N, C-alpha and C positions, 0 to 999 in steps of 0.2 A: 468267471462268474457271469451268468446271464443277467443278473440283477445289478451288476456293477455300473456305476455312472460313466459316461463317455469321456469326461475330461479328467477327473481325479481317480477313476477306476476303483472307487471304494464301494463296498457293499456289505451285506451281512456276513460274508465269508472272506472278505478281502480287505486289507488295510489300504489307506489312501496312498496313491502313487500318481504323481502328475504325469500327464501324457507326453509332454515335450521333454526330451532329454536335456534341453538347455536351461530348464528352470531349476531352481533350487529345490531338490527333492525333499529335503528335510523340513521345508517351511510348512508343508501341509500337515506334518506331524503335530504342530502346535495349534492347528485350526480346530474350532469346534464344529459340531455337526451343522450348525447354522451357517458357518462360513463356507463349508464344503458344498452345501446345497445351494447357497447363494452363487458361488462360482459356476456351478452347473447350470443354474437358471440363466445367468448372464450369457454363458457360452451358447446355450440352445436358442435363446431369443436373438442373439446376434447372428447365429447361423441362419435363422429364418429370414433375417434381413439381408443376407448375403455377405456377412462379415465373419471371417474366420479369425477367432481370437488367437489362434496359434501363429498367425502371420500378420497381425495388425497391432498397432500401438494403442492399447486401451488401458484406461485407469478406472478401476471399480472399487467402490467402498464396500467391503464385505461386512462391515459392522452395522450397516443400515439394513432395514427390511427391503426386499426387492422392489416393492411398490412405492417406496419413498425416494427412489433415485432413478435416473434415466436408464432405460434398458439398453439402448444402442448408444455406443460411445460416439460423441461428437468431436471432431478434430479441433484441438486448441481450447477445449472447454472441459473443465473438471467439476466434479460435484463439490458440495459444501465440505470444507475441512473442519472437522470437529476435534476436540482434544484427545478423545479416545478412538479416533478414526483408524480404520484398518484399510488403508489404500493400497490395493494390490495392482502392480504394474505388469501386465501380461507379457509385454515385449521383453522386459528385463527379467521376468520370472521371479520376482520378489516384491515385498512390500517396500514402499518408498520410505526414506529416512526422514527424520525431523528436519534436517538441513534442507532436503528437497521440498518439504512442505512449506518452509519459509519462502523458498524461491517461487513456489506456486502462488503464494499470497502477494507476490510482488515485492517482498522484503529482500533487500540486498544482503543476504546472510554472510557473504564473503567480506562485507565491509563492517560487520558488527564485531565488537570486541567481546567475543564469547569466551567464557572460561571453561570450567569443568562441568558444564551442563550435561546431564544424561540425555539419552535418546527420548525418554519419556518427557523430560522437561522441555526439550525442543519441540516435541509434538504438541505439548500443551500450549507452548508459546504461539505456535502457528495456528492452532485451533481456536485460541481465544482472541487472536488478533483480527483486525479488519483488513480488507484488501487495501494495500498501500496506494495503488493507482486511484481507487475510488475516493479514499480519504484526501489525496492530493487534489483531485478534481473538485471536491467540496470546499477545501480551503481556498483554492484559486477562485472559485465562484464567489465565496464570501468576500474576498478582496475586491472583486469586480463589481459587486452589487452597489456599494456606496457611490463610486464615481458614475456608474451607469444611471442610478436614480437621480443624482444631482444634475447630470446632463439632460435627462428626460424632463425634470422640473424646469430647467432653464429654457428648454425648447418650448414647453407648454406656455411659460410666461411670455416668451417672445411672440408666440402665435397670438396670445390674447392682446398684447400691445399692438400687433399688426392689424388685428381685426378692428380694434377701437380707432386706430389711426385712419383706417379705410372708411369707417362710418363718419368720422369727422370730416374727411375730405369730401365725401358725398354731400354732407350738409352745408359745407362752406360754398360761397359764391365762386363762380369760375374765374380763373385768372384772366387778366387782359391779354389780348393777342400778342402784344409786344413783350410781355413778361415771359422770360424763359424759365422753365422749371429748374429748381435747384438740383445739382448733381447728388446722387445717392451717396451716403457716407460709406467709406470703405469699411468692411468688417474688421473689427478689432481682433488682435491675436488671441484674446481670451475665449472668443467664440469658437476658435478652431483649435483650442488646446486639446491634445489627445491624452488618453490615459497613460500613465507611466507608473512603474513600480518604484520610482525614486523615493517617494515618502515612506515606503515600507522596508527600505534597505536596513534601517536601524533595528528592525524587529529581528533580523537574523542574529545580530550580536546579543540582543536581550534573550532570545530563545536559547542560545548557547549557554548563557550565564545561568539560566533556570534549569538546564538539563542536568542529569546525573553525571558528575565528572569524577567521582571517586567511589571506591567500594563501600565506604562508610555512609554514603548518601542514599536516600530513598526518594520516592516520588513525593513525599510529604515534607522532607527536610533536606537542607543542604549544609555543607560544612562551613563553618565560620572562618576557617583558615584559608590562606592563599592557595590557589590552584597552580600546580606545576604541570607542564606538558613537555613530552619528549619531542625534540625537533626532528627526529628521524621516524619513529613509529607512531607518533601522535598519541601515545598513551598518557593519561592524565591521572594525577593523584593530588590529594590535599597535602599541605605541609606537615600535618601531624602524622598521617599514614606513611608519608615518604621517609620518615625517620626510622621506620620499622621494616623497610623493604630494601633489598639489595638493588641498587640502581647504578652500579658501576658501568654497565654496558649501555646506559641511556644518557642522553644529554638533556637534562631537565631544565627548563627555563620557565620563569613566571608567565602565566597565561595573561594576566592583567597587571603589567608592571606599574601602571599609574592609575590611581583612582579606585583600585580595588575591584572586586568581582562585580558589584552593582554600582560602581562609580559613574560619574557623568560621561566619561569617555568609554565605558564598557559597551555602550550601544554601538559604537563604531569599530569595535575590535574585530 
């Protein structure tokens, strides 16, 4: 067909068929006309820039309008992940999975205790989540602001004291020639105290206590029963739910054996 598109080969008289034999040929059968045209636009614009999408690692969001996302793929950079995003990976010849979207957001999906979440639910989770490295950088900055502000205030106060002492020294009569100046006092250890995360170590235990540790818990409520954790796979359940689950293959131990979940020693657990 003379009117067929170069990448997907679809036109008024021809069904869509991907150009590369290594791509999943049935994937374009589920694409809308918008997605097919978007893929063609990206392929042509990248070809104008000297990038052949048949032989380059490119990730394109076919669910967005072409003018809302970058035309030419940038190595190591992906567009905004949305819950209904249709991220097509040209090198793999398929749309990326929800698990891969979590990895793109910096979320260690292989360390999450995922259950029977569907592909749509994983994509929604990745699209509604914020980039984990960015969030971690913001939290780290928040921890560093208070000590930095205190150190800056102490330095400013010391400078004011130094200026007033210099003015008083200029106004005072000169010392006799025989009088030797007093040696300068050695700086105290407090002036050279460096920032440490030691005071924040207890927050890790408190954060674990406030996290969701059982299937019956949510972001707004936690179980009032004791929490059990497997010493092997680290799976956690509350005491009430553990009575209804087969745990013969697990070694469940109390997570907070003393003081309870929010006891005095839970902060150091």
